[in-house]
Every structure is written in C-alpha cells, then in structure tokens.
N, C-alpha and C positions, 0 to 999 in steps of 0.2 A: 555647452546644449545640445551638440549634436552628436559627439558621444552617448551623454542619457539617453537619445532616442534613437541610436545603435542598438544603444537594450531594451528596447522597448521593440526592436523588431529581433530580436533573439532570444527575449522571454518576455514574449506580451503579457504575463503576471509579474514579472518581473517591475516591468517597463511600465503599469497599470500603477500601482503600489509604490512606486516612486513619485510618479506623479503626481499621488493623492495627498504625500506626504507634508506635511506642511510644514519639514525642521529639514530640507533636505538643502545644500547651503549654496543649490546652482539657477535656483530661480530667477526673471526675473524682477527688478527694480519697477513699481510701481508706477513712475515717470515714465518708463519705457512702456510698458505695458499702456499705457493712459495715452501717448500719443499714435500707435501701433493697433487700438483697436479704436478708435477713429475711423480708421481708415478702411481699417480688416475688411471688414464685413460688406463695406458700402461700396468697397472697394470693386466686391465682384459681381455684387447687385447689379454696378452701373457695369463692368463686364460683357456681363451675362447680354445687358438691355445691346448694347453699343455692337456687340458680334461681328454685325455681318457690315456696319460703317468702319470696319478699323481694315489700316489693310497688312499685309501680310508680317510685318515686325511688331506691331503693337501683336499680332493674335497670338505672335508664339512666342515673347514677351512676358501673355496673359498668363499663353498655356505651363508655362516656366514657375510662377507666380502659385497657378493652382495645381503646380506636379509637390511645391514645393510647401503649401497648407495640407497638400495630403500627407505628406510625407509628416509633419510634425501631429497631425490626430491619428497617426495610427503607429509611430512608435512612443503615443504613449500608452496607446491600447485602449482607446475609448473610437466613440462610436459617434457623437453629437456635431463634430466638424466636419462627417465626409457626412454625415444624412442631410446634415444645413445645405452644405454646394450645391448637392443635390436638387433638394426642395427650391431652393431658391435657381438654379438654372429651368425648373420645371415651371415657374411662379413665370418667368422671363418670359417665357414660349409661349405663354399666355396671351401675348399682347399679340403673336402674331398669331390665333384666333379669332380675333375684336370683332372682323365681321360678321354681319347676319350667314350669309352665302361661303362657307364655303366649304371649299374643295373636296371632293371626294377623295380625292389621292395626298392632301394638306391636314387633313384628316387621323390618314391613314401612317403617313409616316411619323404623328404628333399620338398615336395610340405603340407605332412600335420602339421609338424612343421611352414612351413612360413605363411600359413594359422595362425595357431590359436597362434601364435605371432600375425600378421596384427591385427585380432582380438581383442585379449589383450592389442595390444597398443591403439587402436582404443580408448577400453572402459578405460582405465585409460585417457586416449585423455578427453573423455567428460567427465566424472568423475571432473574432475580436473577442464577444464572449469565451467560444472556446480556449481562444490563447490564454486567460486571463487565469485559467484555472490550475496549468501548471501540470494537464496530463491527472490530476483530476478526478474519475467518478466521478459523475453527475445520476444523484440520486431522487429521484419523486418527490422526497421528502423537502427539499432543500426547493422544492415549486411549490412549497406550503403557504399559504396567508393565515394567519390565524385557524377559524376555523374551516377552513376551506382549504381542499384535499385535492394532492388528480386522481381522475376516478379513470381506471385504464381500460377503463367499456364504455369510454367514448364512447358519441358516436364520431366523431375528431378524429381520432386515431383510424379510424372503419377509411375516411377518409384520405386524413396526412399518409403518402408512404412513410414505412417504417425508416428508410436513409433520413428524413427530411420532421421527422417525430421530435427529436430532440430541437432544431430551429425553431419549430413552432411551440415551442414548452416556452426557448427564451423571449423567442416575442411576446404570445400573451404576459408573460411571466413583465417584461419593458413594461410594455402598456397596462398592464393597470395594476402594480404596485403602488402609481402616486399614490394613484385613487385613492386605497389603501389605506394607508397612510395618512391619507385626508381626513381615513370616518375614524381613524386616530386620537390625530390631534382636536375632532371636535370637542373631544371628554377634556382641554385643557382649559384652563380662563383664558382672556384673551390678557397680552399681555400688550399698552402700542410702543412697537418702534419707530414712533416721531418721521411715518413715509421715509425711512431710512435702511427699512428690512428687505423690503418687495424684491431685491436682487443679489447676486455674489458682489457682483462690480461696487455697488450698490454702498454694498455691507464694508466692503474694502477702503473701500473714500472716506466711509466715515470715522475707519478708524484708522486713516493718516492723519483726519482733523483733529485726535481725540475722542471722536466717542466711541462706543462701543454696546451696539444691539443686539449683537449674535447668540448672547446667554435667554435674550427673553425672546425668540425668536420660535418657533414654534415648530423648528429641524432640531434645536440644540436640544427641547426642551423633551423634544421624542424619548429621547433618550431612556427615559424612564419606566418605558416601552417595549424596551428592548430594538431600535430602530438608529441604524448607525446616520451620525448626522453625513460623513461623508462616503461614506457607501450606498446604502439606499435612496431611491428614489422618493420626488415628493411634488407633485402638480403644481403647476402655477399657482392651483386656488387657494393654497397654501401658503405661498410668498406672499401671494398678495393679501393674503389675512394679515400675514406680522402687524402690517401697514394699519387696516381699514376692518380689521375684524372677518368673519364668516359673513357676520347681513351686508358685508360694506362690497365685498364683491361682484353680487350682481351688478350693482349700480357702474363699479369699476369694467368690468369685462362689458357691459351694454354701451359705454361711451369709450372704451377703445373696435366696439362692432359696426358702431355709427359712426367710427373717424375712413375703420376700414373699409367702408359701404363706399363714403367722400370721398377719397384715395383714388379707388377703382371708377368712381360716373369723373371725376376730374382726368385723370387716368390716359384714359376711353376719350373723352367727350373734348375737352382741350388739346388733347393731343404732352399735356405734360409733363416735362423729365422729372419733375422734384416724387410729383406727384407719385411715378411709376415708384418713387426709391420706396414713400412711404407705404404704399398697397403688399410689395412685398417683404416687408420688413415685420406692418402688420399677418401680415398672415404668412408668417411664416411664427409668428408667435401664438395664436389662434391654433395652427395646425400642434404647437408644441408643448400644449397649458397641459398632456398627460405629464412633462418629461421636466419635470420642475420646472425652472426661468430662467436656462441657462442660456436660451438663446438671449430675450431681453439682456444677459448681460455683454452678451460681446457685442453690441450695437453700442450700449447702454450712453456711452460718453458724446456718440457723434448722434445718439437717436436727438438726447436730451437738446443738441441746438438745433435737427432739421425738424422736428415736430411742432418747436412756436414759431418757429421759420416759414416751416407749411403753412399751419395755419393764423399767419394774422396778413401770410399774403396771399391764399386762396381761398380758406373758406371762408372768415370772416371780411375780407376784403371783399369778398363775390357776395357776400353773403348768403351761400350755398348753405350755413348752418340755422 
C-alpha cells in the first residue's frame, strides 16, 4: 500500500486512476477496512475535541496519525479525506465559541484559522485536480454541463485574478456537477435498493452477504446518460433516493436536520460528549450533500452503533424529542 501511495505522489494522475481501479490486486480486505473505519473518523473527531486536554505525548501521537491520514488521501489523488479533516477541525472549534459573550480576540483567532484552513483546502484541492490531469491542458469545454457552458465574458472572470481562474472553474464544477447529475436522475424510474444503496460502504457490505444492489442504483443506471459512476460526482440526494425515492428524500433530510439540532442543543446545554460526536458527524453529512455520500460511507459502521445509543440514551430517555 505504501508503494501504491508513493506512486500517487510521483504521478497524481496514475495514483488516482489506480485508486478507482476495482481490479487492482492490492486492496484492503473488507474485514480490515471494517475495523479501521469504525474508529477512523470518530478517532479524529474525538482528538480535535479533546486536544486541549491531551498531554504532549498524546498530542504528538495524534499529529502523527493526522499525517498518516493526509499521506493516504493525497497519495490517492483525492480531496475528500483532506477536506473532511479540515471541516471536522472547524466544527470542533465551534465549541470554543459556544458562549454568547465571546471576546474579540477569540473571534479574531477563529477567523484567522478559518481563513487559513479555507485557503489551504482550496490549494490542496487545486493541486490534486491539476495533478490528475497528468499535464494535459484543460479547455473550457471540459467544464460544460449539459446545455450550460463556460461564459468567458462572465463578471466572475473580471473579479477572479487570471492565475486563479482555473481553480475557480474546478471549484464550481466540483460543487455543481453533483446537482446536475441529480437532475438527470429525475428522468429515471425508481428501483428500490431496500435500504442498502444509500452509501458505498453499505453497498459493499451488502455484497459481502450476497446481495448486489449496485445495478439498481441511480449512479449505475446514469451510465446510459454518459455519467461515469466511478468518476463523476453525484449529490447525496441521489444516493438517498436509491432507498426512499426522490419523494422520500425531503422527509429523510428533515430527520437528519432534526437530529442535527438536537445534538447541538445537548452538547451545549449538558456538555454531553457523545452529542458532540453526533453533531460533528451530522454537520459534515449536511455540509457535503453536494459531494456524493462519501462522508457517511467513511463513518457508516461506527455511526450505525453511535446513533442508536445516542438516541435511546439522550433523546428518547430524556424526552428531548
């Protein structure tokens, strides 16, 4: 795996193509991935929340694990893991601003950190996507979505400096293409995936037990419209629609938003630690609605345990809902 990741550092284009190649012989076995994923994202959530309470040794060890995680994601030529680390850090920092009376110095520090992380996120994002091209020149036509094309006379290009215009196009494409593909999915008939098709981790788990729902998902069936299910983005709405149809998605999102609000209230009012974990997970899920359902996939196995425990011991027990 280290050799594979080093290939990605030497050639981001090849590294990314290898990461999406399902036939590669050096994949992690499902059982190993299962145990790693249970603690992976939750580990970083807890680490960021508890950072001030750690001694120096724990802080050094935690920093080493952050470096390993960054090494993994950058070596694959992907952005999602790096960006979720940054957003997880930002959401954990919100607990330092929970008081109504916040000092100007604290607001200034938080703003500086936020701007620094935002610039860093965009820089890493642009570096990875530029590396994937393998030196190939990008043309405006490559950013066209359906009947929408790049307008060179747009006011945005008058505001954005010339050296940053390519990055701007990459960001807009990254944010918008998932919603465009969702619109294409509206034209397809609903085929139920029996609550097994809402994220990649669950689809892989279904395969382990002999159930294959991938061919019934909107992602797979959008191939007939020229959308590559392994390369192109889809919004989380499309993933949720695999299970509950597009008519059921608003109700599902209402429940997610409802739990999101409760977890924030519980974590502030009672200082409940488990509620802080649930809040950050749900916050990331809602933030990344535009970008597949990859974040839920990364926390799926741990969240299927954490959410019921949190609900029955915090929400239902104390009649918050």
